[in-house]
N, C-alpha and C positions, 0 to 999 in steps of 0.2 A: 504494500500500500504506500502511495506517495505521501511523504511527510509534508504537512501544510504549515507555513509560517503563520504566526498569529499577528494580526494587525495591531499596531501600536497607536492607532487613532484614539484620541481622547474625546472630550466633550465637544459637541457641535458648536458650543459657544454662540457667537453673534449670528452664525449662519441660520439659526432657528428663526430669526426675524427676517431673513432675506426672502423676497418674493421671487421664486424661481421662474416666473413668467417674464421677468424683466430682461432676460438675456435670450439670445438665439439658442437653439438646442441642436447638437450638444455644445457645451461651453464650459471651459474652466473658469471659475471665478476665484480670484485671489484677493484676500483681505489685506491691504497694506498695513492696517493697524496691527494685525496679528504678526505679520512679517517683522514690523518694527519692534514689537514686544520680544520676539525671539532674538533679534539682533541686539537688543539691550542686554539680555541675559548673557549672550556670548561675549559682548564687549566688556561686561562687568567681570566675567571669569577671566578674560584676557588681561584686563587691567590689574586685577588683584593677584593673579598668578605670575604675570610677566610673559605669558604665552602669546604668540602671534597667531591670530585667527584668520584663516583663509577660507573663503566660500567655495565649496566644491561645485563647479559648474556642471559636472556630470549629473548632479541630482537636481539642481534648480538654476536655470540660466535665463530667467525672465528679465532681460536686460533693460526693460523699461523701469525696473526698480534698482538699476545699478547705482544711481546717485544715493539712494537710501542705504544700500549695502555698503557703499564706499565710505559713508559717514560713520560707520560703526566698526568695520572690519579692516584688516591690514591689506587685503588683496584677495586673490583668487588662486585656486589650483586647477590645472587643466590636464586633460588626458591625451592631448595631441595638438596638432597644428591649429585646427579651427577653434578649439576652445581657448588656446593660448592667445590667438588673435582677438577673440571676443573679450577675453579678460583684459588685454592691453588696451584695446580700442574703447571699450565701454565702461570698464570698472576702475581702471587705474590701480595704484598701489603695487604691491608685489605680485609677481606671477611665478608660481612653481609648476613645472610641467613634469609629468611622469607618463611614460608609455612602456608597454611591455616590449615594443620593438619600434625603433625609429628608422624611417626610410632615408637613404642618402639624399634623395631629391628634396626632402623637406627640412633636413636637420639645420641648415644654415639659417633659415627663417625662424625656426623654433628657438634657436640660440639667441637670435636678435630680439625675440619677444619675451624671453624668460630671464628671471633673476636666479632661480634655482633650476637645475636640470637633473632629474633623478633617473638613473638607469636601472634596468631590471636584472642585468647580469654584468659581471666584470668584463666579458667580451665586448659588449656594446659600450661600456665605460671606456675601455682601452681604445676602441675605434673612434669614438666621437668626443670623449671627455677632454682630451688636450685642446681640441678646437674650441670647446665651450669655455675652458679655463682661460685660454688666450684672449677670449672676448670679454673676460671679467665676470663670467657666469659661475656661480658656485655649483660644484659637481657633487651629486649625491648618489648613493646606491640603495636600492630597496632590498631589505632582507626579509626572509621568511622565517619567523620565529620557531616554526615547527611545533607550535603549541596551539591546539585547536580550542576555540571557544564558540564556534559557529553553531547556530541552532539547526540549520539545514545543511547537510554535507556538501551539496553542490554549490552553495553560496559561501563555503568556508575557504578562505585563501590558504589555509594551512592543511588542507586535505592532502592525502598521499598523492604524489606526482603533480603537485600544484605547479602551474606555470608562473605564479606570482611571487617574485622575489627570490633572491639568492639564498639557499639554505644556510642558516646561521651557523650550523655545525661545520660548514666548509669555509667559513670566513678565515682569511689569513692576511698577512701584510701585503701580499701581491694584489689581492682583491681590493684592498683599500688604498692602493697607491693613487695619489691624486684626488682622493675623496675627502670632502669637507663635512659631509653629513650623512646620516643614515635615516632611511625612511622605512616605516612599517605600517601596514594597514591590514588589520585582521578582524575588525569588529563589524557588526551589522545591526543597527537599531538596538544597541546595548548600553547598559549602565556602566558605572565606574569599576565595579568589581572585576569584570573580565579583563579590563585594561590592567588593573593592578596585578592580576594573576599572570597575564602575558609578560608584563615587564619583569616580574619576579623570575620567570622562566628564562628570559632572554638576557637580562643584565649580566649575570655571571659569564656568559659566553662572549659578550662584547666588551666586558670590562677592560681587557688589555688594550683596547683601541680607543676608549672614550677620551683619553687625554689628548688625542690628536684631532678630535672633531670640533667643529664650530657649532653644529646644530643637530638636533634630533627632531624628526617629523613623525608624529604619532598617528598620522593619517586621519581617516574619517570613521564613520559608524558610531560615533559617540552621541548619544541622545541627550545632550547637555540641557536642552530646553524642555525636556519632559519633566513633569512635576515631581516624579519620584527619583530623579537623578541626584546622586550625592555630589553636588557641586563643591561643597566645602572640602570633601576628601580629594576631589580632583585638583583644586587649588593648592592644597597642602602638598600633594604629590608632585605637581609641576614645580613649585617653589623648591622642594627638596632636590629634585632632579637638576634644576638649574644651579643650585648652590653647590651640590656635591661634585658635579662634573663640569661646571663652567661652560655650559652649552646654552644656546638659544633653543627654545622649544616651540614647535609649530603644531597646530591642530588644524584639521581640514573638515569642519562640519559641513554637511550637505543637507541631509534631511532635517537636521536641527535648525537650519535657517528657515525652512518653510513648514515645519511640523504644525499640523492642525491649522494651516493658514489658507487652505484652498479646497474647493469642492468641484466635482464634475457633475454638471446638470444634464439630465437626459429626459427623454420623452417616451411614453409607451406607444408603440406603433400598432400592436395587434396582441390579442390574447386568444388562446384556444386550449383544448384539453387533449393530452396524450399521456395517459396513465396518471398524470398530475397536471395541474394548471401550468401553462406555459405563457410567458410574456416576451414579446419581441420588442427590443428597444433600439433607439438610434445610437446608443453607446455600444461599442464593440470591445470585448475583452481583447481580441486579437489586435485591433488597430489602435485602441485608445488606452487600454490598461493591460499591456502585455504581461506585466508581472503577475497578474491574476492567474495566468497559465504557466508562466516560466518559474515562479517561486515555488509552488503556487500559494495563493492566499485568498482570503475572502474579505473584500473591502467592506468597511462599515457603511451602512445605509442611514441617511439622515432620517431620524424619527421612525425607525423600524418598530413595528408593533410586537408585543410579546405573544399575542394570540390573534387569530383571525384567519385570513386566507393566504396561504403560502404559494408563491409562484417560482418557477425556475426561470430566471432572467437570461436571455440570450441576445446576442448582437445581430446586426443585419447582414453579416457576411455569409458566404456559402460554406465556411469552414465548420464542420460538424462539432469541433471542439470550442467554438466561439460561445462559451457558456460562462456567465459571470458568477452564478451561484443561486441558491434558494433563499428567498426573502419573503417576509410576512408583512401584510398590510391589514389594518383593522377591518376594512371593508374592501370588497372586490375592486380591482383596478378598472379604470375607464380609459378608452382610447384617447390619446392626447394628454393624458395626465403627466405632470412633471414629477421628477424625483431627483435625488442627488446622492452621490457617494462622498464620504468624508475623506479628508486628508489626502487629496489628490494633486496638490501643487508640486510635490517633489516626485521625481522619476516618471510618473505617468505622462506629464506634459512633454518631457524631453524624449520620450520613447514612442510617441505617436507615429503612425505610418498610414499609408493609403492603400493597403492591400485590398483587392477586390473593388477598387474605386470608392471605398468608403470615405466620405469627407472627413477632414480633420476638424476637431472641435474649435470653436472660436475661443478667444482669450479675453477675459474681462478683468478689470481692476476695480475693486470696490473698497470704499473707506467706511468701515462699520461705525465710525464715530460721527461722520458727517452725512452718511448715506449717499455720497457722491459715487456715481458709477460711470465707468468709461469702457467702451468696447475697444480694446487695444488692437485686436487683429481678428479678421475673418478670412477664411480660406475658401477658394473656389476651384473650378475646373482647371485653371491654369497652374495652380499649385500641384495638382495631381499630374497633369500632362508634362510639365517641365522637368519632372524627375525621371521621365522616360525618354525614349527616342524613336 
């Protein structure tokens, strides 16, 4: 049986008061007040601990909010050329780039855009690192702590035969030649305790080399803005790390920037019965929320009822597996009825696609304090066509 990730979506908050009919369907609606509240928490942790906070564009890259992000965080982290360019052009501040493999045709531009360049292996570091260092870019190496804390094995960077990071047990002086910092990213939607356990496992193995390093990047997956996260423990941990080893500490929150700050609004297109009630929606798991299938997980529904009529929700694509899950309403659904899934600002928005010609969701920016609403972007046929040839 496939293991399912548990959604970390919290309370619907201000979205309970949002009129779902105010936006086209489907549509991502992001509350800039909630984003700013998350950013304030991250900035506070950064200020009190001395850590430098970078927004992970792979999780949330709504660059219309770049000025807001820039006012609280130190910069961005990118996963390749396009994100590095977006970070430099729209966000400013520092840009740290990591990729499992750099292409020779792109490396010079990536170097130009980056402040830190993290390599996945000593071989790539030896190939491109001297060029980066000559340009004044700080060279890093991603290590694999070989200590698993992942909830789901396929999402665990420390799984056996992982392609992510150089095994820490193989670390030696040659691997670290020319390296100014170490990067590790092993968490996914997790609290402080898994980080503490991971560091306890890896510190003795890297201790001989810490004196020659300028920085440690602890990656992402830290749910710092979640109510139950032990932020005081994180702050004490970072302070201790900086004091004992004399290094700068970086964190790369992604989901934490946009946690509980966005919904995905959809509409019921049809209902019928096939062993159980079925509802077809204009939201596609395949196209709009691929993590529902890939993780897999069950996204939280705004105001789901405890009892009533349960429907299996599915998308409009032809894929048999385009199933979102089973959800309950107090009364039977009506054609044209609106609904929304919670906590969809991160990852869902950046992973959308147009398989089967399914339209992309619009993107709206809402201010829950003033009730101002702006449709930032709508997508049409040309957006679908221009991806093809």
